[in-house]
N, C-alpha and C positions, 0 to 999 in steps of 0.2 A: 311388569308392564312391557309390552313389546317396544323395542327401539331398533328393529332390523332396518338395514339399508340406510342407517342414519348418515346424513351428509355432514361433511366437515364444515364447521361454522367459521365464518370470517368475523372475528370480533375486533378487528383492527379499527382504531378510532379514525384512521385516515379516510376522508370523504365519507364518513359513516352515514350521514343523514341521506345520502343519495342511493344507498343500497336498499333495494326492495326485498321485503321478507314476508314469510308466511306466519301470521299471527293466529293462534288458537286461544280464544277466550272461553274460560270455564266459569259460568256464572250461576249463583244460587237462585236469584230472582230476576235476572235480566238487568241488574243495576249498571253493568259496565257497557251498555249499549252506546252511550255517548263516546267513550274512549275507543271502542271498537270501530264505530263509524268514523271518528276522526283519524284513526290509524289507516283505515281504508282510503279516505280522501287524500292521505299523504302518499298514496301509491302502493301501499302494501296489500297483499292478499289476506283476507280475514275470514275466519269461521267462528261462529258463536254458538255455544251450547248453553241451554238454560235447564237447570235441574227441576225447578218447581213446575208441576203440571199446569197450574192455573196461569202461569206466566209464559207459557210456551209461544204464544203469538207475538210477544214483545220482540221487536227488531225485524219482523218480517217486512221485506221491501227495502230495509236500510242496509242490511248486511246478510251474507249467506248464513243459513242456520244449519246445524247438524244435530241429529237425534242422539248420537253416541260419540262423546268427545274422544274416547280411548282409541277409536278406529282412526283418528287423525293425528296421533302422537308423532308418527314418523314423518308426516307431511310438514309438521310445524317447525319453524326455526325458533320460535319462542312460545311458551305456554303461560298464560296469565290467568291466575285464579283471583276472583274478586271478593271472596268472603272467607271467614274463618271456618274451620271444620275440614279443610282439605290438606292439613299439614302433613299427614302421613304420605299422601299421594305426592305432594311436592318433594318431600325428602327422597322418596323412591325414584322419582324422575330425575332429580339432580344426581343421585348415585349412578343412574344409568347414563349420565352424560348429557341430559337435556338442559337447555337454558330455560329456567323457570322463574317467573315473578310471582311470589306468593308466600304463604306462611310456612310454619314448621309445627311439629307437635307441641313444642314448648310455647310458641307464641299463641297457638290456639288456646292452650290452657290459661295463658295470661289473661286473655279476654273473656273466655267462657266461664272460668271458675274464679269468682271474685275473691274467695278466700286464698286461693293459690297466688293470685296477683298481689294481694296485700302482703302475704308471706314473702314473696320475692322482693317487694319493695323494702321490707325490713332487712332482708339478707343483704341488699345492696346499699344499706345505710341511708335509706330515704325516709324522711319523717312522714308518718301517716296519721290519719285521723283514727280515733278510737272507734272500733266497731265490734259487733258480737253477732255470731251466727245462731239462728233459731230454726227449729224443725216443727214447731207448732205455735199457734197464736197465743195461747194462754201463758206460756213461759215468757213470751215477749212482753205481754201486757204486765205481768208481775214484775219483770225487770224494769220497765219504765216507771211503774208505781214506786219502786224502791230507789230508783235513780232518776228523779225528775230532771229533764233537760229537753232541749229541742233536738229531734232526731229526724233522720231520713230513712224511709223504708225502701230497701233495695232487693227486689226479687233476684234469685240466683237460678242457675240452670236454664231450662227452656223458657220459664216464665219471664226471664229478664227481657225477652224479645217483646213482651207486651208492655210497651212504654207507659200506658195509662195506669199501670199498677204501681209504678214508682211514685212515692208520696214524700214531699218535702214539708216537714212540720214547721210551724211558725211560733207555736206556743212554748215558752221557756220552761213550762212545767210538763210538757209532753201530753197534755190532755187531748189535743187534736190527733196525735199519733195513736193514742189508745182507742179513740172513737173509730178511726180507720181500721185498726187491727180487729176490732170487734165486728165491723161490717164485713171485712174480708173473711173472718171465721164463719159468719153466717152464709156468705155467698159461695165460698170456695171449699169450706170444710177441710178435708185432708188432702185435697188435690192441688194445693198451692205450691207444695214443695218447700225447700229451704229458702231462707231469706236472711238478709242482714239488717240490723239497726246500726246506723252510723251516726255518730254525733255530728250535729250540724254546726258549721262554722260560717260566719258572715264574711263576705269579701267579694272579690271579682272572680267569676268563673272564666277560665281561659284554658286553651289547650295548646301544646307545642308538639310539633311532629317533624319527621324527617324521613328521607329515603335512605335505605341501608343496602349497600352493595355486596353484602356477605362478609365484609371485613370491617367496614367503618361507615359512619354516617356521612352523607353528602351534604354540602352546604349550597345555598343558604337554608336556614331552618324556617319552618312555617309557623306562624302564630295565628290562631283562629279564635273567634268569638262566636259561639253557637247561640241560636235562638230556637229553643226547643218547644215552647208552648204554641198552641194553635192560633191564639189571638194576639194582637199587639199589646204592648205593655206587660208581657209575660202572663197573660190570662188564659184560662182554659186548660185542656188536657195536655199532657206531654205527648209529643208526636214522634219522638226520635229526633226530628229536626224540621224546621220550616225554612231555614236559611242561615247563612253565615257571612261574617266579614273577616278579612284576613290581611296579612302582609308578610313579607319575607325579610329575614334578618340574618346577618352573618353570625352574630353571637346573641345568646340569651341566657340570663342568669337562671331562668326557670328551667330551660333545657339542661343547663349544666347541673342543676340540683336534682334532676329526675332521669330523663332518658339517657343522657350522656353516660351515666353510671352503668348502664346495661350494655355498652358497646362491645366489651370483650365477651360477655355471655351470649349475646345475639350471634356473634361470629361462631362461637363454639356450638351453638344450637341450630346451625344450618338455616338461618333466616336470611331471606333476600326479599325486600319489599318495602312497604310503607308502614310506619308505626306512629301512633299518636297517644299522648297521655293527657287526660283532662284533669284540671286542678282547680282548687279554690285557693286564692292567694290574698293575703292581707299584710298589715304592718308587722305581724308576728311570725310570718313564715309562708311556706309553700306546701300545700297539702294535696297530694295526688288522690284522685278519685277512682279512675278506671283506665284501662288500656283499650285501644282499638288497634289491633295488630293486622291491619289490612287497609285498603282504601277506605276513607271516610266518605259517607254519602250525606250531603252533597259536596263535601270538602274537595274531593278530587276534581269535580267539574269546575269549581271556582279556582282551584289551583291551576288547572289547565288554561283558564282565561289569563292567568298571570305568568305563564311560562312562554318564553320566546322561541323555543325550539320545538320541532315536531314531537308530539307526545309519544308516538309509537317508537321512534328512534331513541328517545330518552329512556323509556322503559326497557328497551333492549340493552342499552348501555349499562343500566343499573343491574339487570339480571345477569349480564355476562361479566360482572365484577369490575367494570371500569371505574376509575376514580376521575371525577371531573366536577367542575362547579356548574350548577344548574343556572342557565341563563333566564333570569326573571325580570319582570317589569318593576320599576320603582313605584312606590306609593301603595295603593290599596286595591284589593279585589273584593267583590261582594256578589252575593247571589241569593235568589229567593225561589222557592218552589211555587208553581201554580198548580193547584190541586182541585179535584172535583169530588162530589159525594161518592162513597161514604167516608173518605179520608178524615181522620186517621183510624176509623173503625172498620171492622170486617163484617160487611153486610152485602152478600151477593145480590139480593133482591134490589136493594137501593142502587147498587152499581149498575145493574142491568137496566133499571128504570130511568136513571138520570144521566149516566155517564158512558156506558159502553158504546164504542164506535162514534162518540162525539168527535167533531173535527176541530183541529187547531187551525184557526184562520189567521192569516197575516194580512194586515191592511196594505202594507207594502212588502214586496217579496225580498225582504232583508232578513236573513236568518243568522247573522253574526251574533254571537253571545247567547243563542238559543240552543239549549242542550236537550235533545230528545230523551225522554225517560221511559215511561211505560206506554210506548206507542208502536204502531205498525204503519206502513206506508202503502196506500192503495191508490193507483193512478196519480201518483205524486202528491197525494193529500195525506196529512198526518192525522191518524185516528187513534183515540185512546183505547187501550186494551189492557190485558192483565186483570187485576181485581182490586188494586189498592187505591186508585184514583189519583196517582201522581202523573201529571201530564208532561210538564216541561220544567227545566231549571233555567232561569234567566240570570245572566251574569253581567257585571259591569266593572270597569277599572278606571282608575284616576289617580293623579298625584295626591289628591286629598280625599278623605272619606266622602265629603259632599259631592265631589266630582264623580266618584264611583257610583254613588247613589243616583245621581242625575242620569248617568248613562244607563244604569239598570232600569230605572223608572221609565225612561224614554222607550226602551226596548219592550217593556211590559205593555206600554200603551199601544204598541203596534200589534198586539195579540188579542184575538177574540176567542174565548173558550166558554161555551154555554155552561152556566151554573158554577163557574170557577170562583175560587177565593185564594188569597195569599196575604202574607204579612206586609204591611206598609211601613214598618219601622225597622227593617233590617239595617244594621249599622248605627242606629241612634245610640246604642249603648256606649259606643266608642267615646263619645264626647264627655261622658262622666268617667268612664273606666280609665281612660288614658291619663287623666289628672291623678287618679289614685295610684295607678301603676308607676307613674313618674315619681310621685312623692315617696313611694316605698322602695324606689331604686330597682324596679323590675323591668324597666324598658331601656 
């Protein structure tokens, strides 16, 4: 990759946030628009590349767009990759002397290959849940019949992006899992690919994450509670995520038992970025489920709401290897996606009929805590584009979870999006989960 005429970078922390820089965002589906837009508003120059053809309009009118990111490598003071799969490019650019926030080949594999991730957890002496990989449905059905228990069906490889295929069984004999496997066999045949059956454990689902500067984790650590189902009370299909609540802490026993054990390895494997591990915890232990070795979506937007320093400057400091304490708000942060049809499904006809070019209308021209997602801007109006139906993320903060919820709900009430829907219970889990976590000694 070309790095000719590369300028010498000033990575001095002195008056760091007042230095204006060139930010090149390389995005898979346009998910980093909000961070790119915020970095531009902070006075930096920004260029955004989006790989997915159906998402090419995202960001138009918000930030400058480029059709080929590689032509702008020499222009950039920092290159930010927002998704897994770019690990090789990240490592090559770092070797060439560029400042890069993104993954590595190792961390790509941690997220994309569930079996590799589980093997690495075992290598690092992290307790994991029993799981088994399968390449056809009949073998999996036979296994459940011989080993009756509650299981989770977890697609691997490319099909793991189809969140509606992940199935969490509730029957202690595994009868519901067998029925789903038989249905998948009829509908998918041999095209499903490999998948895991993981023993289900009851408890609190929680994730811990941190930013990594190439040598060590930065504090504070982020603790997140995800809401993945489409409807309130965890009903409906898995969407990837509808919203999250979170807070920042200096220390976490969950972090110490999981991610902290990877600190030396991540340094050796050329990782600089953000990494998250999702877990089930209960009175018997901490059980990691999967890695997210990139920004979490919507996690990063809600994190931004709780960070007191310019996000662009913070990402530059991390990518250039600086050690510092992240300046964050006390209390809680919360966020919910406002979505439109066909979310969470892929249906081009429904999107064009109900949602394409729908306008995000503000009753009052107050946009604080409103994070643009799959949008373009025409004549200063926010229009929905792309093909997923994710319009905006709305965040709120507060010293208590109820305060954060109130702020978020007041901001949502200021928005009109035709045919939109969102979860009304983001953050409610905290009131039960916190009691359990305290009693288990995990907070």
